[in-house]
C-alpha positions in Angstrom: -23.4 -12.5 6.6 -22.8 -11.1 3.1 -19.6 -11.8 1.4 -17.2 -8.9 0.8 -17.1 -8.2 -3.0 -13.8 -7.3 -4.5 -12.8 -6.4 -8.1 -9.1 -6.6 -9.0 -8.0 -4.4 -12.0 -5.0 -4.6 -14.2 -4.5 -3.5 -17.8 -4.6 -6.8 -19.5 -6.5 -8.9 -17.0 -4.2 -11.7 -18.0 -1.8 -12.2 -15.0 -1.7 -10.2 -11.8 -5.5 -9.6 -11.5 -6.1 -13.2 -12.5 -3.7 -14.5 -9.8 -5.3 -12.2 -7.2 -8.8 -13.3 -8.2 -7.8 -17.0 -7.8 -5.8 -16.6 -4.6 -8.4 -14.5 -2.7 -11.3 -16.7 -3.8 -9.3 -19.7 -2.6 -7.8 -18.3 0.6 -10.9 -16.4 1.7 -13.6 -18.8 0.4 -17.0 -18.1 1.9 -15.9 -14.6 3.1 -14.8 -12.8 -0.1 -16.1 -13.0 -3.6 -13.4 -11.8 -5.9 -13.6 -10.8 -9.6 -11.0 -9.5 -12.0 -11.1 -7.3 -15.1 -8.8 -5.2 -17.3 -8.8 -1.8 -19.0 -7.5 -3.6 -22.1 -8.1 -7.3 -21.6 -6.1 -9.7 -23.8 -6.6 -13.3 -22.5 -5.2 -15.5 -19.7 -1.4 -15.7 -19.5 -0.4 -19.4 -19.7 2.5 -18.9 -17.3 0.1 -17.3 -14.7 -2.1 -20.4 -15.1 0.9 -22.7 -14.6 2.3 -21.1 -11.5 -1.2 -21.0 -9.9 -1.6 -24.7 -10.6 1.6 -25.2 -8.8 -0.1 -24.1 -5.6 -3.3 -26.1 -6.3 -5.4 -23.2 -7.7 -6.9 -23.7 -11.2 -7.6 -20.4 -13.0 -7.6 -22.0 -16.5 -11.3 -21.5 -16.8 -11.3 -17.8 -15.9 -12.2 -15.3 -18.5 -10.4 -12.1 -19.3 -13.0 -9.4 -19.1 -13.2 -5.6 -19.7 -14.0 -3.7 -16.6 -17.2 -2.3 -18.3 -18.7 -5.8 -17.7 -18.9 -4.8 -14.0 -20.3 -1.3 -14.4 -23.1 -0.7 -11.9 -22.3 -3.8 -9.8 -21.7 -3.1 -6.1 -18.2 -3.8 -4.8 -16.7 -3.2 -1.3 -13.3 -2.7 -2.8 -11.8 -2.1 -6.2 -8.1 -2.8 -6.1 -5.8 -1.8 -8.9 -2.6 -3.9 -9.2 -0.8 -1.9 -11.8 -0.2 1.8 -12.2 -1.8 2.0 -15.6 -5.1 0.6 -14.4 -4.9 2.9 -11.3 -4.7 5.9 -13.7 -7.5 4.6 -16.0 -9.9 3.3 -13.4 -13.2 5.1 -14.1 -15.2 6.8 -11.5 -18.3 4.7 -12.2 -17.5 2.6 -9.2 -19.0 5.4 -7.1 -18.6 5.1 -3.4 -16.6 1.9 -3.6 -13.3 2.0 -1.7 -10.6 2.3 -4.4 -7.1 1.1 -3.4 -3.9 0.7 -5.3 -1.6 -2.2 -4.3 1.0 -2.5 -7.0 3.1 -5.5 -8.1 5.8 -6.1 -10.7 4.5 -7.2 -14.1 5.7 -10.9 -14.7 5.3 -10.8 -18.5 8.1 -8.2 -18.6 10.5 -10.7 -17.0 13.5 -11.8 -19.1 15.9 -14.7 -18.9 15.6 -18.4 -19.2 12.2 -20.1 -18.9 13.0 -21.0 -15.3 14.1 -17.5 -14.4 10.9 -16.0 -15.9 8.8 -18.6 -14.1 10.5 -17.6 -10.9 9.4 -14.0 -11.4 5.8 -15.3 -11.8 6.1 -17.4 -8.6 7.6 -14.4 -6.6 4.8 -12.1 -7.7 2.2 -14.8 -7.0 3.5 -15.2 -3.5 3.7 -11.4 -3.0 0.1 -11.1 -4.1 -1.0 -13.8 -1.7 0.9 -12.3 1.2 0.1 -8.6 0.8 -3.5 -9.1 -0.2 -3.9 -11.7 2.5 -2.6 -9.3 5.1 -4.8 -6.5 3.8 -8.0 -8.6 3.9 -7.2 -10.2 7.2 -6.9 -6.7 8.7 -10.2 -5.6 7.1 -12.5 -8.6 7.5 -10.7 -11.0 9.8 
C-alpha cells in the first residue's frame, strides 16, 4: 500500500510546518510521508526544535525549504497551517486536496522564556491532536 504524501506549508517553514512534519512522520510512520515548506523560508526555529525534542522527536536535521522545491511532486494533501501561506499557496499543486488548518504562531509569543516555551508546547500539542484526528479519520 502506498503511503499518503502530505506537504505542510507555512510562511517561514521554521516552526509550525516543521513541528507538523516531525509529528506526523513520527505518529503515522509507515502510513504517511510528510514534508514541509514555506513561502518565505528562513531556517529552523531553535525553540521548535527544543519542544519537539521534549516529546522525543528530533527535527534538528530538517531543512527549511521553499515550496517551489516540491513543484510537480504528487501529494495527497497540501495543508496550510497559517493564513499567509493559505493565501499564497500556488495552484501548481493541481488536483491535490488543499486544506487549511490554522494554528497560533509561537514566535509571536511574548513573556518570560518559560511562558514563550509554553506557547510552543501548546501549539505543538494542538498540532499533534488536530492533525492526528484529521489523518485518523482519513486513513485510519
